[in-house]
C-alpha positions, 0 to 999 in steps of 0.5 A: 481534450479539455475538462474542468472540475468546478464547485469542489473543495480541493484538499492537499496535504497542506491546503484546503480551498475552493477552486476550479481545476482545468485539465488538458489531456493528462495534466492539470494546467490551471487552478483558479476561478471561472475556468469553464470556458472553451472546454469539452466537459464540465464536471460539477463537484458541488458538495464534494472534496477533490483529493489527489488520487490515492497511492497504495504503496503495498499490494500483492496482485496475481501473486503465488503463495502457499501453493495457490495464487491471489484471486485478484490480478492486476485487472480486478485488483486495480479496478477495486483500487480505483473504486476506492479512490486509488489511482496508483499502486506499487506492487511487490515483485517476488524474486527467486534465488540464483536467478537474475533479478531481471527475470522476475521483473519481466514476469511482473511486467507480463502480469500487469501490462495488459491488465492494470486499469490505473498506473502502477510500479514495482518494489523488488524483493531481495532474497540474497545478496551476491556479486551478480545481484549487486551488478544488476542493481544500478541498472534496475534503479537507473534504467528500470526506475525501480527504486525500492527493495523489499527484504523479508525477515519472516517466512522461514525457508520461503522468503526469509533473508538473513541479517547479512542480506539485509545489512548488505542491501541497506549498504547498497541502497545507501550508495545507489539511492534506493529505499529498503523495505522490511517485513519485520517479524522474527521468522526463526521464532515464528517457525519454532512456535508454529511447529510447537503449536502443531505438535500440541494439536493446535490447528485453528486460525487463532493460533496464527496470531498466538504464534506471531506475538507482537513482541517478535514484530517489535524485536525485528523492527528494532533490529532492522532499525539498528542495522539502518543506523549502522549503515546510515541508510534508509528504511521503510517498515511495512504493515506495522500492527502493534505498539511494540513496533511503533515504539522501535520506529519512534525510538530510531527516529528520535535519534535521527535514523531515517526510518519510516512506518506504514500501517494498514486499515485492518490493524486500525479497525479489526482485532485478534478476536476475528480469528476466533470466529466459528466454523473456520470463519477466522481464516478470512482474517489470517494475514501477517503480521496478524491482528492484535489485541484491540488496545494496539489500535489506539496506539496506531491511530496516535502514531498516524496523528503524531507522525510516528507512522506516515503512510497507509498501505492495503497489503492487498493479498486476496484469497477466496475463503472457499477453495483457497483459505480452506486449504488450511482447514486442519492446519493454520500454517497452510491458510494462505496469508492475506486479505482483500483490503485495497478497495476500502483503504481510503474510505476506512481512513476517512470514516474512522480517522477524519470523521472521528477526529483522529486525524485532520483532512490534510493528514488524510491526504498526506497519509493516503497519497502525498507521503508515499509519492515523496518516499517512492519517487513519484512526487509531484507528478503524483500525490498532489493537486498542482499545475503540471501534475498528472490529473489523478483526481478523486471526487469524494462525497464526505456525507454519504454512508454505505455498508461495506459488503462482498455483495457490492465490492468490485474485487473477484474474491468471495468475501470482504474483510470488513463485511457489515462495517458502515463507513461515511464518505465514498469516491463518486468519480475517479480520474487517472491522467485526466480520463475517468476510470470511475464516473458517478460510481460506474466503471468506465476504464479499460484494462491495459490503460494503466502505465508502468511508472519509472520512479526517482531515487530516494530523496529525489522528485520528478520535475513535472515539466522536464521529467528530470529527477531533482533533489526533493 
């Protein structure tokens, strides 16, 4: 099957130019002029940008938490992602202590294999380090193609690992070629502050933020960075929300420590006052780290601009307001943490970033796609527009304006975190490996069409001709 996209403006992390794109089956085979001969379909992208498909490096689909399960699974979650211009997600595979890691990997494969409409991979949670875990890791990296591990520094008595576990995970990752990710908050201090608040009768959603101040995110980020320095390993800090954490990442990077930082759309455009909404509406905005005072937003934008933060994930983790978030109506600690973000990740960054001059168009592509592809072993198969790459492409109208609403989104959850926000720019059509998933804003994909991606080790890339992993 041959397709050609004509009249569009191609945008990569480094270039912006006009050319046609020839697609044969699932690959980009030629980029040039007048390629619309002897093809099965001509796609006219006049007036539109053509971006590489977005890569969301941070999602939680079909995930159990706080006695319930996220409303969006791998079908509805990846459908929403596709409408937003994302063609690859990397989800977090949670593990159970004293159980083989392979059991959890199988569970996540079972959740996703018949449901995902776009391609996907997994990060693997490490909650403990012992000889059994260390023996499993080489197989997980080399055969399973899972080359990133998540360590929680928060959620005491649930997910939280101690510093020894983080240190040994960093050591193992350095030896084996994996990237260690951290949720950087001081879980012990949070545990004390939340219990203190409840004793004092402080149960409203705003106390979720007040018991998780930015200083303890900064402290945990700095601690993780220092352990990375000691082990000469590599670290990726997820969902950076505040100036305190940005400063610790910048400090470590200035000393040559291999530390990377991700932020999320919610921290760029929403602030702590949303948790004060009356009638328990603030519960819609309970996630961790929490929303911050507004002045942190400009710090995050500057950090994206100057490269102190390099990626944007959604931290998609949706729970219905009615029936799930409401579990914590009398106790903010029982509100399931998370929000519906995946569908609006790219539009918000384009509208608030590119359109308002905070980042360039090429930076937008790097932040939403290319950098994640490089960090997580997918480049250049994913994350760019080049001959030999997968034909994961987004035809994006930069002029259209729309209002975000739960009435028009494609997720299963019953509210939007960005309800009523007007954005400029919208994906019109989205292709995954050469096939339309969204065509002229209509879903034409199919559950189960998404493929699991085995990824290269940290610092390596995929040779698109041979699929051999080579140095980046």
